[in-house]
ROTORVO-802242 format. One record per residue: x, y, z of N, C-alpha, C in turn; residue number from 1. Coordinates in steps of 0.001 Angstrom, whole numbers. Layout:
N
        nu        nv        nw       cau       cav       caw        cu        cv        cw     i
         X         Y         Z         X         Y         Z         X         Y         Z   NUM
...
//
This chain:
130
        nu        nv        nw       cau       cav       caw        cu        cv        cw     i
    -14598      5226     -6666    -13733      5315     -5500    -12276      5265     -5956     1
    -11500      6230     -5539    -10090      6288     -5906     -9275      5438     -4948     2
     -8496      4531     -5490     -7671      3681     -4640     -6467      3136     -5403     3
     -5418      2855     -4627     -4237      2207     -5164     -4336       720     -4853     4
     -4158       -89     -5876     -4267     -1536     -5715     -2893     -2151     -5951     5
     -2389     -2799     -4925     -1073     -3426     -4997     -1222     -4929     -5196     6
      -199     -5525     -5784      -124     -6977     -5878      1342     -7384     -5884     7
      1562     -8642     -5572      2920     -9154     -5511      3383     -9294     -4078     8
      4689     -9390     -3930      5260     -9583     -2609      5299    -11058     -2247     9
      5565    -11335      -972      5638    -12705      -500      6923    -12980       243    10
      7319    -14250       237      8504    -14676       982      9509    -15308        35    11
     10784    -15054       311     11846    -15594      -539     13113    -15703       288    12
     14019    -16528      -142     15303    -16637       531     16246    -15550        31    13
     17236    -15261       839     18232    -14254       480     18831    -14567      -887    14
     18927    -13510     -1713     19418    -13679     -3072     18335    -13892     -4096    15
     17124    -14121     -3643     16010    -14357     -4541     15403    -13078     -5074    16
     14322    -13231     -5835     13653    -12100     -6486     12160    -12123     -6217    17
     11600    -10926     -6172     10161    -10744     -6082      9787     -9537     -6923    18
      8509     -9440     -7257      8033     -8293     -8033      6758     -7751     -7414    19
      6632     -6440     -7446      5437     -5749     -6975      4835     -4956     -8118    20
      3532     -4807     -8086      2877     -3927     -9039      1818     -3106     -8311    21
      1485     -1986     -8895       550     -1056     -8258      -155      -266     -9351    22
     -1454      -109     -9208     -2223       661    -10178     -3214      1553     -9447    23
     -3364      2758     -9952     -4331      3701     -9404     -5646      3514    -10135    24
     -6707      3303     -9399     -8026      3132     -9989     -8959      4239     -9511    25
     -9800      4703    -10414    -10794      5709    -10067    -10364      7130    -10334    26
     -9117      7303    -10746     -8613      8638    -11060     -7377      8471    -11911    27
     -7076      9467    -12745     -5882      9440    -13576     -5129     10750    -13447    28
     -3860     10635    -13085     -2974     11789    -13074     -2228     11840    -14408    29
     -2222     12991    -15050     -1394     13155    -16241        65     13379    -15869    30
       273     14075    -14789      1621     14276    -14249      1605     13781    -12813    31
      2625     13045    -12431      2571     12402    -11124      3944     11954    -10659    32
      4004     11627     -9402      5121     10928     -8793      4526      9690     -8126    33
      5078      8542     -8402      4471      7289     -7949      5553      6273     -7639    34
      5316      5440     -6645      6306      4414     -6337      6082      3789     -4985    35
      7185      3380     -4329      7103      2614     -3090      7926      3196     -1945    36
      7326      3070      -785      8010      3240       480      7918      1906      1197    37
      8716      1732      2229      8615       532      3052      8768       896      4513    38
      8251        -3      5350      8268       269      6783      8386     -1024      7558    39
      9207      -980      8591      9289     -2077      9552      8806     -1553     10890    40
      8302     -2430     11740      7767     -1973     13025      8774     -1156     13822    41
      8323       -30     14331      9179       806     15158     10046      1788     14403    42
      9970      1752     13071     10780      2663     12267      9894      3505     11365    43
     10474      4605     10877      9748      5482      9963      9610      4831      8588    44
      8572      5252      7873      8405      4795      6504      9532      5406      5659    45
     10219      4580      4884     11361      5068      4120     11169      4858      2625    46
     11803      5723      1858     11742      5654       417     12401      4379       -91    47
     11752      3756     -1084     12380      2654     -1818     12714      3136     -3230    48
     11674      3489     -3990     11884      3955     -5367     10652      4695     -5839    49
     10887      5750     -6608      9819      6551     -7188     10090      6779     -8664    50
      9017      7048     -9402      9123      7367    -10822      8098      8446    -11142    51
      8440      9333    -12083      7467     10348    -12464      6917     10060    -13859    52
      6023     10929    -14330      5345     10721    -15592      6318     10732    -16777    53
      7496     11335    -16601      8497     11362    -17668      9473     10190    -17592    54
      9304      9346    -16604     10195      8201    -16460     11441      8473    -15637    55
     11535      9658    -15048     12657      9941    -14143     12462      9150    -12862    56
     13550      8707    -12274     13453      7870    -11087     14292      8395     -9936    57
     13909      7995     -8745     14662      8245     -7529     14686      6925     -6778    58
     15854      6336     -6666     15993      5019     -6039     16894      5142     -4821    59
     16460      4584     -3718     17234      4656     -2480     18580      3958     -2647    60
     19595      4510     -2022     20936      3936     -2126     20972      2484     -1645    61
     20142      2172      -650     20153       830       -57     19682      -247     -1029    62
     18960       144     -2082     18442      -851     -3034     18945      -612     -4451    63
     19712       450     -4649     20199       780     -5979     21043      -376     -6536    64
     20779      -716     -7788     21487     -1830     -8415     20814     -3174     -8201    65
     19843     -3217     -7296     19116     -4464     -7027     17631     -4349     -7369    66
     17066     -3165     -7146     15647     -2929     -7413     15503     -2051     -8654    67
     14491     -2349     -9455     14220     -1568    -10656     12754     -1160    -10678    68
     12530       138    -10795     11157       631    -10897     10863       963    -12356    69
      9659       635    -12798      9242       940    -14158      7762      1267    -14136    70
      7244      1687    -15280      5832      2040    -15312      5198      1564    -16606    71
      3872      1649    -16657      3143      1247    -17829      3462      2145    -19009    72
      3092      1703    -20186      3350      2421    -21425      2671      3789    -21379    73
      3476      4851    -21442      2924      6204    -21357      2005      6520    -22533    74
      2169      5784    -23629      1334      6026    -24800        -2      5318    -24736    75
      -180      4523    -23713     -1419      3765    -23549     -2177      4356    -22368    76
     -3273      5026    -22644     -3988      5713    -21563     -4492      4746    -20506    77
     -4635      3489    -20859     -5107      2507    -19882     -3969      2011    -19001    78
     -2729      2390    -19337     -1568      1958    -18568     -1004      3075    -17707    79
     -1669      4249    -17731     -1178      5337    -16905     -1336      4998    -15429    80
      -487      5596    -14630      -551      5442    -13178      -460      3972    -12769    81
       420      3249    -13431       689      1864    -13086      2199      1698    -12993    82
      2670      1189    -11890      4116      1049    -11703      4452      -364    -11248    83
      5711      -718    -11506      6197     -2052    -11183      7529     -1910    -10447    84
      7780     -2823     -9532      9051     -2853     -8817      9609     -4258     -8893    85
     10702     -4415     -9623     11402     -5688     -9696     12502     -5683     -8645    86
     12456     -6642     -7753     13406     -6705     -6648     14266     -7949     -6806    87
     15542     -7751     -7059     16486     -8847     -7252     17533     -8840     -6147    88
     18194     -9958     -5984     19243    -10095     -4961     18748     -9565     -3619    89
     17595    -10036     -3228     16986     -9565     -1979     17806     -9978      -772    90
     17797     -9114       230     18532     -9342      1475     17560     -9345      2642    91
     17926     -9981      3755     17031     -9985      4923     16630     -8576      5367    92
     17512     -7609      5202     17179     -6245      5611     16148     -5582      4701    93
     15779     -6238      3605     14695     -5739      2756     13314     -6134      3289    94
     13300     -6971      4311     12033     -7402      4903     11287     -6204      5471    95
     10048     -6017      5010      9240     -4873      5432      7866     -4993      4796    96
      6984     -4093      5193      5739     -3902      4460      6002     -2811      3418    97
      5683     -3107      2192      5913     -2175      1089      4589     -1498       736    98
      4625      -175       704      3437       622       418      3624      1390      -879    99
      2638      1294     -1758      2618      2088     -2979      2001      3453     -2670   100
      2510      4482     -3332      2001      5832     -3115      2003      6599     -4431   101
      1090      7553     -4549      1030      8395     -5746       513      9776     -5375   102
       997     10760     -6109       497     12128     -5946       731     12899     -7229   103
      -123     13903     -7461        21     14743     -8638      1138     15758     -8517   104
      1692     15941     -7348      2828     16846     -7144      4082     16114     -7617   105
      4328     16148     -8896      5394     15346     -9512      6777     15713     -8991   106
      6908     16937     -8436      8207     17381     -7926      8601     16661     -6646   107
      7682     15892     -6086      8034     15084     -4918      9115     14065     -5245   108
      9343     13809     -6519     10361     12833     -6920     11712     13149     -6300   109
     12076     14412     -6272     13412     14787     -5790     13428     15128     -4310   110
     12249     15357     -3737     12170     15660     -2298     11007     14880     -1695   111
     11108     13567     -1691      9970     12753     -1249      9763     12763       258   112
      8582     13178       645      8150     13120      2032      6861     12308      2041   113
      6863     11246      2792      5747     10302      2745      4407     10988      3005   114
      4361     11893      3939      3103     12533      4318      2545     13437      3223   115
      3338     13750      2209      2880     14603      1113      2133     13836        27   116
      2150     12515        81      1495     11722      -948        15     11552      -612   117
      -843     11744     -1636     -2283     11751     -1416     -2876     10355     -1264   118
     -2391      9423     -2044     -2989      8089     -2047     -1949      7017     -1715   119
     -2418      6040      -943     -1566      4937      -501     -2252      3611      -744   120
     -1451      2610     -1075     -1974      1263     -1153     -2112       651       228   121
     -2645      -549       260     -2918     -1217      1531     -1666     -1805      2152   122
      -608     -1901      1376       634     -2472      1878       708     -3956      1571   123
      1915     -4400      1244      2120     -5821       985      3419     -6260      1658   124
      3376     -7425      2275      4519     -7912      3038      5565     -8539      2116   125
      6812     -8151      2340      7957     -8788      1690      8847     -9332      2799   126
      9095    -10631      2770      9912    -11278      3786     11062    -12009      3117   127
     12276    -11691      3559     13473    -12317      3003     14184    -13047      4132   128
     14336    -14337      3998     14988    -15132      5032     16448    -15371      4665   129
     17270    -15478      5710     18710    -15639      5481     19036    -17031      4947   130
//
């Protein structure tokens, strides 16, 4: 069964840090676009950060300089399709459900549309209190 498995998240005070991780199980993309979107009730799912198989990234302006996306060692076949999101200097407006996504259409990195991604994680809550 192909699925994205997320871990991390939780609650923290403003200025604190949290980390998310996500791994694709049951399938391996050699070329891919993978990363996170987030959503709050009543709003559209929005881009947080994406990374492709070459390590190129697309990070939303709202989190640039605070969030860092990275991935598993490309030389280790067991680390493919695994990404990490380090979130520092968190703000209350970062509160949302964070969803991991992946697709073999690696060009989505520069034109990310949530509905174009094939696989999604279950979502993990990130709550930042003032």
